[in-house]
N, C-alpha and C positions, 0 to 999 in steps of 0.2 A: 504494500499500499504506500503510495507516494504522499508525503506530507505536504500540505500547502505552506507557502511562505507566510511568515508573519507580516503584518501590515502596520506601518508607522504613519500616523497622521500628525502633522505639526502646524502651529500657527504662532505668530508673534504680533504684539500690539505696541504702539507708542502713543501715549495719550497724556494730557489733553491736547498736545500739539505734536506735530511731526514735521520736521525734526525737533529735538530738544525736550521731549516729554519723558515721562516715566515709562518703563517698559514692562510688559507682561509676556511670559513665555509659557507655552503649553504644548504637550504632545500626549498621545495615547497609542497603545499598541494593541492590536487585535489579532486573535488567532481563532480560526474556525468560527468567525462571527461573534466571538466573545471578547470583551475587554480583559486584558491580562495585566495591564499596568497603565497608570496615568500620572502625569506630572504637571505641576504649575509652579511658577516662580514670579515674584515681583522684584523689579530692580529700580531703585530710586535714581533718577537722573543726576542728583547731587553727588552720589557716591560712585558714579560710573566714570572711568578714566578718560573717555572721549565724549563728544557730542553724541547723543542717542538718535536713533531713527527706526522707522518701521522695518527697513531692510536688515538692520543689525539685529532687531528682535527676532525676525523670521529666521535668520541664519543661526542665532544662538539657540532658538528652540529646536531647530533641526540638529544642530551639533549635540545638544544635550540628549536628544533621542538616539542619535547614532552611537554616542558614547555609552549610553545605558545598554543598548543592544550588544555592543562589543563586550562590555564587562559581564554580560549574562550569556555569552556563548552563542549569540544569534549571528550567523554568518550569511544567511540568505534573507533578503528583505525587500518588500515593496514599500515605497515611500510615496505619500500623497500630501500635497500642499496646495494652497490657493494662491501662492505667490508665483506668478509666471516667471519673474526674474530668477528666483532661487531654483525653481525646477529646471528651467532651460539651461541655466549655468551649470547645475550639477550634472545634467545629461551631456554637457559639452556642446550643446547647440549654440549657446551664446557665450562670448568671451567675458571673463571677469576683468574689467578694465580699471575703473577708478570709482571713488566714492568713499563715504564714511564706512561702508560695509566691507571694503576690500580685505582687510586682514581677517575678518570673520568668515568671509567666503573662502579664502585660501585655506584657513585652518579646517573648515568643514570639508572642503574638497579632499584634503589629505586623508581624512577618515574613510572616504569611499573606497580607497585601495585596500582596506582591511577586510572587505567583504568578498566572499567567493561569488556571490550573485547579488546584485542590487539594481532595482529598477525605480525610476522616478516618474511620477505621473501628476500632471496638473489637474486639479479638480475645481469646480466652481465653489465659491464661498458657501453657498447654501448646502453643499454636500460635505462641508468641513466644520459643521456647527459644534461638534464636541471639542475639537482642538481649539476652535475660536473661543468657546466658553471657558476652557481651561486657561487660555492665554489672558483672559480678563478676570478670572476668579480671584486672584490675590491682589489685584489693584484696588486700593482703598476706595470706598464708595464716593467720597467727596471728589476724588480725581475723576471717577467715571461720570459723576454728575456734571462736572465742568466740561468734560469731553462731550457729553450729550448736548449741552448748551451750545458749544462751539459747532458741533455737527449740525444741529438744528438751524443755526444762523446761516451756515454755509449752504444749506439745502433750500432755504426760502426762495432763492433766486430760480432754482430749478423746479420747484414744486414738489420735491421729494420729501418724505416724512421719515423721521428717525425710528418710527415703529414700522415693522414690516407688515405688509397687507395680510400675509398668511397667518402669522402667529399672534399678532398684536402685542408682541413682547418688545421690550427695549432692544435696540440694535446690539447692545452689549450683554444681553442675556439675563438681565435682572428685571 
């Protein structure tokens, strides 16, 4: 019987502003349709050594997930994320050129070589809701409320609402 590869879903957030906000990281691992591990982490921008950004948060979340898998003997992995930049760069389709995220992307890319088989696939944000919720879970409520206000103001011009039509939940899962 052939075992299915484990699946890693990741997401990162930078709020209430991007770049320069606080970051949230999240990932979860699935096997045979069941969650076997989840992770979330908050990073205060005041304690971070560089300027923060959403791309840095995305790469840090992926790196945390890859390191967890390596340390637990997982050598074959399917990776899913809603950051087109991260997925395409990890697949080798897009070059890692410049930006605040550069050292984080390079460090994450190095980990890919430690797997016997690894696949990366971009998924729509609405299919990555668990990782999204994990990336926001440890961010203090007052920061998320400020992000909600900033998001609502930016969407007034486009007519978009920060509550989704399907779920009527806040865009950040609370």
